C-alpha positions in Angstrom: 0.0 0.0 0.0 2.8 2.4 0.9 4.6 1.6 -2.3 1.4 2.4 -4.3 0.9 5.7 -2.6 4.6 6.6 -3.1 4.4 5.7 -6.8 1.2 7.8 -7.3 2.8 10.7 -5.4 5.8 10.6 -7.6 3.7 10.6 -10.7 1.8 13.6 -9.6 5.0 15.5 -8.6 6.5 14.5 -12.0 3.5 15.8 -13.9 3.6 19.0 -11.9 7.2 19.6 -12.6 6.9 18.9 -16.3 3.9 21.0 -16.9 4.6 24.0 -19.1 2.2 26.8 -19.9 1.9 27.0 -23.7 0.6 29.4 -26.3 0.2 28.0 -29.9 2.2 25.0 -28.9 5.2 27.2 -28.1 6.5 26.9 -24.5 6.5 30.2 -22.7 8.6 31.4 -19.8 5.8 33.3 -18.1 2.2 32.4 -18.7 0.5 34.7 -21.2 3.8 36.7 -21.6 4.0 35.9 -25.3 7.7 35.4 -25.0 8.8 31.9 -25.9 11.7 30.0 -24.4 13.0 29.4 -27.9 12.8 33.2 -28.7 14.9 34.0 -25.5 17.5 31.5 -26.5 17.7 32.6 -30.1 17.2 36.4 -30.1 20.7 37.1 -29.0 23.7 38.0 -31.3 25.9 36.2 -28.8 24.5 32.9 -30.0 26.0 33.4 -33.4 29.2 35.0 -32.3 29.9 32.4 -29.5 28.2 29.2 -30.5 30.3 27.0 -28.3 29.7 29.2 -25.3 26.0 29.3 -26.1 25.8 25.5 -26.3 27.6 25.1 -23.0 25.4 27.7 -21.3 22.2 26.1 -22.5 23.5 22.7 -21.4 25.1 23.5 -18.1 24.2 26.9 -16.8 20.6 27.6 -17.8 18.9 25.6 -15.1 20.3 28.0 -12.4 21.0 31.3 -14.2 17.9 30.9 -16.4 17.4 31.6 -20.1 17.2 35.3 -19.5 20.5 35.4 -17.5 18.6 36.9 -14.5 19.2 33.9 -12.2 16.8 33.4 -9.2 17.0 36.3 -6.7 18.6 35.3 -3.5 19.5 31.7 -4.7 21.3 31.9 -8.1 22.9 35.2 -9.1 22.1 37.0 -12.3 24.6 37.1 -15.1 22.7 39.9 -16.9 24.1 43.3 -15.9 26.1 41.6 -13.0 28.7 43.9 -11.4 30.4 40.8 -9.9 30.9 39.2 -13.4 32.3 42.4 -15.0 34.6 43.1 -12.1 36.9 40.1 -12.7 36.5 38.0 -15.9 39.5 35.7 -14.9 37.6 35.0 -11.6 34.5 34.1 -13.6 36.5 31.6 -15.8 38.0 30.1 -12.7 34.6 29.7 -11.0 33.1 28.0 -14.1 36.1 25.7 -14.3 36.6 24.9 -10.7 33.3 25.8 -9.0 33.1 28.1 -6.0 32.0 27.8 -2.3 32.6 31.5 -1.7 29.9 34.1 -0.9 29.2 36.3 -3.9 27.7 39.8 -3.7 26.1 40.5 -7.0 24.4 44.0 -7.5 24.3 44.3 -3.8 22.6 40.9 -3.1 24.5 38.0 -1.3 24.6 34.6 -2.8 25.9 31.6 -0.8 24.8 28.6 -2.9 27.8 26.6 -3.9 28.6 26.3 -7.6 30.0 23.0 -8.9 32.6 22.9 -11.7 30.7 23.3 -15.0 33.4 22.5 -17.6 36.6 20.5 -17.9 38.8 22.8 -20.0 40.0 26.4 -20.0 38.8 26.6 -23.6 35.2 25.7 -22.7 35.3 28.1 -19.6 36.5 31.0 -21.8 33.9 30.1 -24.4 31.0 30.2 -22.0 32.2 33.3 -20.1 32.5 35.1 -23.4 29.0 34.2 -24.3 27.7 35.4 -21.0 29.7 38.6 -21.2 27.9 39.4 -24.4 24.4 38.0 -23.9 21.1 39.7 -22.8 22.4 43.2 -23.6 25.7 42.7 -21.7 28.6 44.6 -23.1 31.3 42.9 -21.1 34.0 42.5 -23.8 35.9 39.2 -23.8 38.5 37.2 -21.8 41.4 35.5 -23.7 43.2 32.3 -23.3 46.4 34.4 -22.6 44.5 36.1 -19.7 43.7 32.8 -18.1 47.0 31.0 -18.8 47.8 30.8 -15.0 44.4 29.5 -14.0 44.7 26.0 -12.6 42.2 23.2 -13.0 41.4 22.0 -9.4 39.3 18.9 -8.8 38.9 17.8 -5.2 
């Protein structure tokens, strides 16, 4: 009996988590907003300019930092218009590569959620940070492989 109740509960929770509001069969971020998930992901010049970084972001980063780069206030920091990001691009590459357990203050808001390593190479870390630096209206310039030559890959 307990197994049956657990199974039914998991199905209900699963259905709730997978439910997406739709308009004309196009998933939307906010119900009745008219802005589709695919539009947010494609309406950015950074996708064309940094395709590897865009792919990495959409695979590894989007769950926390969201399709809009606005994160989740108080939980996952924004990358759009983020003073913390622009202040130290090499630090950003290091955090994507090695993760971080340090408190971050982004645009005056404290974030303490640990970040796990997201990529395995400096090249991928540079690619995704360059994508982020130039997405969602960001004009953050770029970071080069030369700038991160002294960054060490640390796996604990």
